[in-house]
N, C-alpha and C positions, 0 to 999 in steps of 0.2 A: 301419432300413435299414442294411445293411452298408457300411462304407467300401469304396471301390473299391481302395484301396491299404492293405496291411497295414503297420503301423507297429510294428516290434518294440521300439523304444525306449519306446513307451507301453505295449504289451501285456505285455511280459516282467515288468517290476517289478509290475504290477497283479496278474497271475496268480500270481507267486511269493508276493506278500503274502497273497493269498486262500488259497493252499495252506498257507502257514505258519500263518496264523490259525486254519485249520480242522483243524490237527493232522495234516496229511497226511504230515509227515515224522517223526512220533513212532512209537515201537513200538506195535503193535496192542494189546499187553497181553494177548493170547490165550495163556494159559499152556499150553494144549494144542497150540499150534502150535510148530513147530521154531524155535529161536532162531537168528538169524544176525546177526553184528556185525562191523563194521570200525572201527578207530580211524584217524582222519585223522592222518598224520604231522604233528605240530603245527609249523606254520611260526613262524619268529621273529616276535615282536610288532612288531619294527622293519621287517618285510619287506613287499614289494609283490609282486603276482602276476606270475609270469613264465611262459614257455611250459612249462617243466617242471611247475610247479604245475598249470597248465591241463590238461595231458595226464594227470597223475597223478590229479587229482580227477575228471576226466571218466571214466577207467577205473573208479574207485571208484563213481561215480554210476551207471554202467551196471550194475554188479553189484548195488548196493543196490536200484535200481529193479526189476531183474529178480526178485530174491528177494522183494521186497515184493509184486510181482504174483503170485508163486507162492504167496502166503498165509502166508509165514513171519513170525515176530515179529522185525522188523528194527530194528537200531540202527546208525546211522552217527554215531559220536562225534566231534564237532568240538572245536576248542580251539587255543590258541597257546602257544608256548614263551617263557619270560621272557628267554632269550637273554642270559645274563649280561654278558659282555664287550661284545657289540654294543650292547645297550641302554645300559649304563654309558657307552660311548663317545659315543653320540648325545647324551645328556644333558650330558656334560662338555663336548662341543663346543658345544652350545647355550649353556651358561654362559659359555664363552670368547668366544663371538660377541656376548654381550649387552653387553659393555663394562663390566660390574660389577667385573671384576677379582677375582672370588671363585672359589676352587677348592673341590672337595669336602672337602679337608682343612681349609679355613677354616670350612666349614659344620659339619663334624662328621658322624659316621656317621648318626645318626637323622634329622637334617634333610635330608641328601642323599638317603637312601632315600625319604623322604616326597616329595622333588622328583621322584624317578624314578617313584613311583606316580602323581603328578599328571600327568607326561608320558604315562604309559601310558594313563590314563583320558581324556586330552584328544586325544592324537595317535596312540597306539599302536593296533594292531589294524585298520589300514586294509585289510589283506589279507582280513579277515573280510567286510567289505562287498563286496569284489571277488569273493570266492567266492560270496556270495549272488547278486551280479549275473551270475555265470557260470551260476547255476541249481542249485548243489550242494544236494541234498536232505537235508542234515544235520538232526539234531534240535537245533536251536539253543537250545532250552530247557535243554539239558544242556551248553552251551558251557563248557569248562574252561580254566584257566590254570595253568601249572605252579607258580606262586607261590601259587595259591589266591586267597582273598578278602582284600582289604586290611583290611576291617572285622571280620574274624574271624581273630585270630592263632592260634586253635586249629582252623583249618579242616582238612578231610580231607587236602588235599595236603600241608600241613605235617606232620600227624600221620604220614602214610604215609612221607615222606622220613625223619623223625626215627626212626620205629620200625625202618625197614629198616637205617639206619646203626647204631643201638644194637644190634640183634640180630646184625648181621654182625660188629660189634666184639666182642660176647660170645663169638662162635664163633671169633674170631681171624681172620676173613676180611677185616676192615679193620684196618689197622695203620699206625703212623707210622714213616717210614724216611727216611734221607738217601740220595737217589739223584739221577741226572741227569734233568733235565726240559727241555723246550723253554721257554726263559725270554724273555719279552718285556721288554726294559729300559725301553720307554716306559711301558707299563701296569704294570710291575713285578709280573707275575704269570706263573705257569705257564700254558701253553696246550696244547691237544691237537694231534695230528698234523694233523687236519683244518683247523686254523687256521693252519697253516704253509704258506706258498706257496714252493715251490722254483723259483727262477728262474736262468736262465743269464745271467751277467753277465760283462763283461770283468774279468779278475783276473790274479793273478800266483802263481807258485810260487817262493818264495825258497829256494834251495839253500844250506843253512848248514853250516858245518864245526864239528863238536864235537870239541875236542882230547882225545885219549886220555890217561888219567891214568897216573901211575906210570912214565912214560918208555916205555910200550908203543908198538911200531911193528909194521907188517905190510906184506906185499907185496900190492898191489891191482892186478888186471889192467887194461891199457889197451887199448881196442878201437878199431878204425878205423870208418869210416862204414858198412861192411857187417856190423859186429858181430864181426869176427874179432879175436882177441887178438894184438896185435902187440908188446906190451911189458909190463913190470911196473913199478909205481911204489911206491916206499917211502913209506908214509904214517904220520903220527902223529896222524891225525884220522879221523873217520868222517862221511860227508855224509848229512844228512837234508833232506827238502823239505817245505815247509808253505805253505799259503795264509793262515795266521793266525800269523805269527812271534811276536806278543805272548804267545801261550799258552806259548812255551818257558820262560817264567818259572815255570811250574808243572810242567814235565817231571819225570817220576819214573824214566824209563829210555829206552833205545833198543832196539827189537826188530829181530831179524833172523831169517830163516827157518832152522829147525834144520838143513836140508839145503843151505844156501847155502855152497859151499866158500870163497867169498871172505872170509867172516867167521867160519868155524868156530873159528879160534884166538882170536877176541875174545869169544866167549860166556863170561860170567863175569868179564870185565874191566870197567873203569869209564871213563867220560868225565868230564872236568871241565866242568860246564855253564857256558858263558860268562855274564857279567853277574852271575849270582848266586853262582858259585863252589861250588855243591854237586857232590858226587861222585854220579853215578847209574849204575846198572849197565847193561851190555849183556845182553839176555836173548834166549832162543830162543822164538819163537812163530810158529805157522803163519799168523798174520794178516799178517805181512810178506810181500810178494810180490817174489820175486827178479827178476821181469821188469819191475817198475815202478820207474822212477827208479833210485836207487842201490841199492834192495833193503833199505835200513834206514829205519825209521820212528821218529820221536819219539813217546813215549807220555805223554799228558797226561790221566789218568783223570778229572779233575774238569771237563774242558771238551770232551770228544769221546765219543760213545756207544760207538764201537768200542774207543777206548782204555780206557774204563772197564772193558770186559770183559777186555781184555788185562791191565790193571793188577790186576783181581781174581784172574785166574789166577796172576799172579806175586806176589800178596800185597803189593802196593804200597798205601801210604796216599795217597789223592788230596789234592792241594794246590790249594785254591780260590784263584785269583789275581784274580778279579773280584767286585765287589759287585753289589747289585741293580740299580744303574743302569749297569752295564757299565764301571765305572771300576776301576783297579787297587786292590786292597785296601790297607788300612793296618793298623797295630796288630799284634796277635798273629799273625794269619794271614800277614802280610807278613814278619814276623820268622821264622816257621817256614819259609817258602819262600826266605828270604835275599834278598828284593827290595830293591834299593838305594833310599834315600830319594827320589832324584830321579824315580823311576818311580811312587811311591806317589801315588794320587789322580788319575792321568792317565786321560783317556778312552781307551777301548780302541784307537781308531784313532790317537791321538796316541802312545800307547805303542807301537803297531806301527811308526810312523815312527822312534821313538827306538831301538827294538830293532834295526831294520834298519841305522840309522846306526851303532850301536855295533858291530855285526858287520862293517860295512864299514870302520870305523876300525881295527878289530883284524885286518883282512885275513882274516876268517873268512866273508865272503860270497862263495861260489863262483860263483853265477850267479843271474840273475833271468829266469824263464821267463814270457813273456806268453801267456796263453791264456784261453779261456772256462772259467768255473767255475760249479758249481751252488752257489747261496747261498740259505739259508732266510730268508724275510721273514715278518713277522707280517701276516696278510691284513687286519687292522684297522689296525694302527699303522703299517705300511710301513717298519718298521725291521728291521735284521738281527737274527735270533733267535740267542741264545747257548745252547748246551748248558751248563747250570749245576747245580751240586750244592747241594741245599737240602733242608730237612726238609719233607716233604709227607705227606699221607694217601694210602694206596693200598688198593685192593681186590685180594685174591688172586684174580686173574682166572683163573689156570691151574686152580685147584681148582673154581671156579664154572663153568668152561667145560665140564667133563666131562659133566654132565647135558644141556647144550645140544647138545654133539656127538652124544651117544647119541640124542637126540630125532630128529635128522635121519637118522642111520644106521638107526634102527629104523623109519623111515617115518612117525613121528608128526607130523613137520613136513616139508612138501614145498616145494621151490623150483621155480618155473615161470619160465623154462626150467631144466631140471635141471642144465645145465652150471655154474650158479652155485654148486652144492654144492661143487665143487672149490675155488673161491675161498674159500668159507666154511670148509671144512676147513683150508685152508692158513693162514688167519688164526687160527682157534681153536686149532690144534695147535701154533702157535708164539707163543701169546699171552704178553705180558709183563704185569707188574703194572700196574694201571690207576691213574694218578694222578688222584684225585678232588678235591683241594683247589685253590682258586683264590684268589689274593690281591686280591680284589675286595670291594665292599660290597653289590652288587646280587645277591641270590641267597639260597639256603637256607643260613643260617649253620650251621657244623659244631657238632653238639651235644656239645661237649667243653669241660670246665672244667679249669683247671690250678691246682694248689696246691703248696706246697713239700713236699719229701720229708722225712719224719722220719729222724733218725739212729737207729741200731739200739740204742744203749745205753738202759738202763732208767731212769737218773736223770732228774730233772725237767729239769736243765740240758741234758742230751743229747737231750732230747725236742724241743728247739728245732729247728724246721724249718730246713733249709739251702737257700741259693740263692733269690734273689728276682728274678733277671733273666729274667722270664718271656718278654719279647719276643725275647731272644736264645737262651735255653736251654730252650725248651719241651720238647725232647727229654729233658731231664734232670728234668723235673717229674713230680709224681704226677698221673695222668690220671683224671678222673672223666667217664665217658661216660654221659649220662642223657638222658631224654626232655624234661626241663625243669630249671630252676634248683632247684626244690624237691627233686627227686630227686637232683640233684648234691650238695645240701647234706646230704641224709640219708646219701649214700655217704661224704661227707667226715667227717661226725660219727662215723661208725662207724670210719673209718680213724684219725682224730686222737685220738679218746678223749674222756673227760668233762672234761678240763682245757681244752678248746678250744671257743670259740664260733666258728661258721662262717657267713660271709656271702657273698653275690654282690652286692656294692654298688660301683658305679662311683664313688661319692662317697668311698670309703675307699681308703687306699693298698693296693696289691696285696701279697700275701704274708702275712708273719707279724709280729705285734707283741705286746707285753705290754699287757693290758687296762688301761684308764684306772681310776683309783681309783673304787670303787663298782660295778665290773663284777662280774657273778655268777660268772665264770670267770677264771682267771689269764691266759689267753692268747686271742687271736683270730686267725682265719685268714680272709682274704678271697680267694675264688676268682676267677679271671679267665677269661672264656670265650674260646675260640679265635677270632681275628679273621677267619679265612678262611671263604669260602663254598664250597659244593659245585659241582663241575663241572655245567654245564647238562645234560649227558648223563646224569647220575645221576638227576635227577628225571624226565627224559623216559623213562628206562629202566623206570620204574614206571607209565608212562601207561596201559597197558591195564587195570590194576586200580585205580590210584589215582583214575581218573576215575569208577569205579563205586562209590566210597565206602569202599573198603578203607583202614584196617584193620577198619572195621565190616563185619559180614557182612550186607550189604544184599541186597534182592531183585534189584536190578540186577546186582550182583556175581555172584550165583548164576546169573542168567540169561545174562548177556552176556560172562562171562569163563570160559574163555579165548575169544579172538576166532576168527572162522572164517577170515578172509582178511586179508592185509596187502598193500597195493600201495605199493611205494616204489622209489627209485632204487638202483642197485647200489652207489653210492659211500658209502652209509651202512649197508651190510649189517653191517660190523663196529662202527661207531660207535654205531649205534642198534638195529638188528634183533638182533644177537647179544647185546647187553647187556640188551635186553628179555627175551630167552629165558633169560639167566642169572638174572635177577632173578625171573622168573615160575616157574621150575621148582624 
């Protein structure tokens, strides 16, 4: 006898379990039927279901069930993303709250990564259960994870990520470079634009006077409240405005618009940069807006994305004045910039107060303007993000974007609704190098090993490798990009020659040494693997084919790749969709 009242809380889990156990969500396996596949945009393993997920997956489920009923061989590929910084933050926060007073650095890399895996297996993936409760008819027997299988270090996900990196490196499409990145001083890692939260906060513009060098003076127009010129003022300084006065320690120039008559006679002249005493040039660049502020802008290439481009056009060498924790640098970098001893080691905000005070004492602080400013915050750390110049790994996105742009223009890939094509083209045609390295421990470790570079002379003594400061000078080291340690050793043996034994042994000192008595070769080299991991978006960009067993040519890969449809939100068209297309074409 049927119950008079329907109880969905009882019926839905029971029916869903029966459907899943009877293989209702699996592909039919009918090779004569047309294949149809969708990959689920892999949610973060730390995540929980929200309305966006519910809507997105409902739309996918409608398409999947419809095509299944039409008799197609259908796969809805589920899985989760390892979510590098988000997951590492969750585990580190859990450790901090445990009261054990143990940090990941106390534990060491291997032990910490094991702890993250433990968390993932015990607490991660709650969103998968929620998707099942929602009724999503995915083939859960094929559930994937962007880090692969913990118990199989040679799993297909790892192989796919490593192979793509190595192949792109061979083609020159992945390279190491020193550029500006969004730097999170709390987590001490580069982060993507999507992980930067631009907030409007109360702030200030400090209007600073930079004295002109060599006794130069000029007549500057004085305007009334209506903007009419009423007088001229003889000045021996130029005024710049900034919301980050501490960065003036790294200024390399002052830019004015080439057609700004106020400063035409100053182009090519110099200012005496206060506090540090360096002479920096006044340059002409259209980046300077004559109608904004004084019309003159300070240029700090190492700490501002726009200034970096201006400095590059002017041929300026960037001066890094902050370290990884956003404190003023010490040592050689500070010496080069001319930073006084009393500023070195200061937190950026303490340095800001000290710089403002110094300008005030020298009567060089013209004005303080109180206003709302846009300030970047880390969406996980909640600290102010710094544009910071550092060595990172980059993908040549401009080259890789070309086939992806062509695919849309030629109609091979269609956006629904079509108006999003304009957004796609705008992003792709103005694409910048993609920073893919992250200074984290949880993620796909970059398959690169470093060794000392040989000197060019032929004598045995001159074959001694130079430079062993691998942690600070990786950009100057010999790079061995390989699918594993064994392959890196083979490459290194070929490079160093018969006189050197090559190791990848964390128990040995890094770099070069003379072999101990009894060694079979006179010298040995110990390679050190890059400590960085890859951006989470790198592995998720391989999702459509890595989930089907690539680089092995599996039946699933042949049947279900490329996918038929993708349902996703517009905000990750660039971060995920475009990158999947670049990696797939």
